C-alpha positions in Angstrom: 0.0 0.0 0.0 1.2 3.5 -0.8 0.8 5.7 2.2 0.5 9.4 1.2 2.5 9.2 -2.0 5.7 10.3 -0.3 7.6 7.4 -1.8 8.1 9.3 -5.1 10.1 12.0 -3.3 13.9 11.5 -3.1 15.2 11.3 0.5 16.5 14.6 1.8 20.0 15.1 3.0 20.7 16.6 6.4 21.9 19.8 4.7 18.7 20.2 2.7 16.6 19.7 5.9 18.7 22.2 7.8 18.4 24.7 4.9 14.6 24.3 4.7 14.3 24.8 8.5 16.5 27.9 8.3 14.3 29.4 5.5 11.2 28.6 7.5 12.5 30.2 10.7 13.8 33.2 8.7 10.4 33.8 7.2 8.7 33.5 10.6 11.2 35.9 12.1 10.8 38.4 9.3 7.0 38.2 9.6 7.0 38.8 13.4 9.4 41.7 13.1 7.3 43.3 10.4 4.2 42.9 12.6 6.1 44.6 15.5 7.3 47.5 13.3 3.9 48.0 11.7 2.0 48.0 15.0 4.6 50.4 16.6 4.4 52.7 13.6 0.6 52.8 13.8 0.6 53.4 17.6 2.9 56.4 16.9 0.7 57.6 14.1 -2.4 57.4 16.3 -0.9 59.1 19.2 -0.2 62.2 17.2 -3.8 63.0 16.6 -5.4 65.1 19.4 -9.1 65.1 18.3 -11.2 64.6 21.5 -13.9 62.8 19.6 -11.6 60.1 18.3 -9.8 59.5 21.7 -11.9 56.4 22.6 -11.5 54.7 19.3 -7.8 55.7 19.2 -7.2 54.2 22.7 -9.0 51.0 21.7 -6.8 50.8 18.5 -3.7 51.5 20.5 -4.6 48.7 22.9 -5.2 46.4 20.0 -1.9 47.3 18.4 -0.1 46.9 21.7 -1.7 43.5 22.0 -0.6 42.6 18.5 2.9 43.7 19.4 2.9 41.5 22.5 1.7 38.5 20.4 4.4 39.1 17.8 7.0 39.3 20.6 5.7 36.1 22.1 5.9 34.5 18.7 9.6 35.6 18.4 10.3 34.1 21.8 8.7 30.8 20.7 10.8 30.8 17.5 13.9 31.4 19.6 12.9 28.4 21.8 12.4 26.2 18.7 15.8 27.3 17.3 17.5 26.4 20.6 15.8 23.0 20.7 16.7 22.4 17.1 20.3 23.4 17.7 20.5 21.2 20.8 18.8 18.1 19.2 20.4 18.4 15.7 23.9 19.6 16.3 25.4 16.1 15.9 28.9 17.4 15.0 29.2 19.2 18.4 27.8 16.3 20.3 30.2 13.9 18.5 33.1 16.2 19.3 32.0 16.3 23.0 31.8 12.5 23.1 35.2 12.3 21.5 36.8 14.7 24.1 35.1 12.9 27.0 36.4 9.6 25.6 39.9 10.9 25.5 39.6 12.2 29.0 38.4 8.8 30.2 41.2 7.0 28.4 43.8 9.2 30.0 42.3 8.7 33.4 42.2 4.9 32.7 45.9 5.0 31.8 46.8 7.0 34.9 44.8 4.6 37.0 46.4 1.5 35.4 49.9 3.0 36.0 49.0 3.7 39.7 47.7 0.1 40.1 50.9 -1.3 38.5 53.1 0.8 40.8 51.1 -0.3 43.8 51.3 -3.9 42.7 55.1 -3.7 42.2 55.5 -2.1 45.6 53.3 -4.8 47.2 55.3 -7.5 45.5 58.6 -6.1 46.7 57.3 -5.7 50.3 55.9 -9.2 50.3 59.2 -10.6 49.0 61.1 -8.7 51.8 58.7 -10.1 54.4 59.0 -13.7 53.0 62.8 -13.4 53.0 62.8 -12.1 56.6 60.4 -14.8 57.7 62.2 -17.7 56.1 65.6 -16.4 57.3 64.5 -15.7 60.8 65.8 -17.8 63.7 62.6 -17.1 65.6 60.2 -18.8 63.2 57.8 -21.3 64.7 57.9 -25.0 63.7 55.2 -26.1 61.3 52.1 -27.3 63.1 52.0 -31.1 63.6 49.2 -33.0 62.2 47.3 -35.3 64.5 
């Protein structure tokens, strides 16, 4: 069964997907900034008129424009959040580099630990040999226990 007809589309490379996402976010950012500028410009234009009969409608329009500016600002913040998540989740090269660096750190720590263990083992062997020599050459050593 053909589900949705997407089988005819060639698979997209990672670069194509990132380019498409970049264009999408750029269009959203441009749109939100244009909304902010347009609403700000209209608020300034409305505030210059001092006709007492138009004050109520002007105040309402200013409130509406301010609300639109807030919505555009919130939209920009959401876009920033999506970009951060996209960067965190899709930045494989940085993640791979971090894993490689951590791997090198752990290998160095492993080598250092192995050297320390080897030095301790050699010191323990020398000390044990000295103690064995002292024991077997001692005139105060006890006779072996007799079996009954």
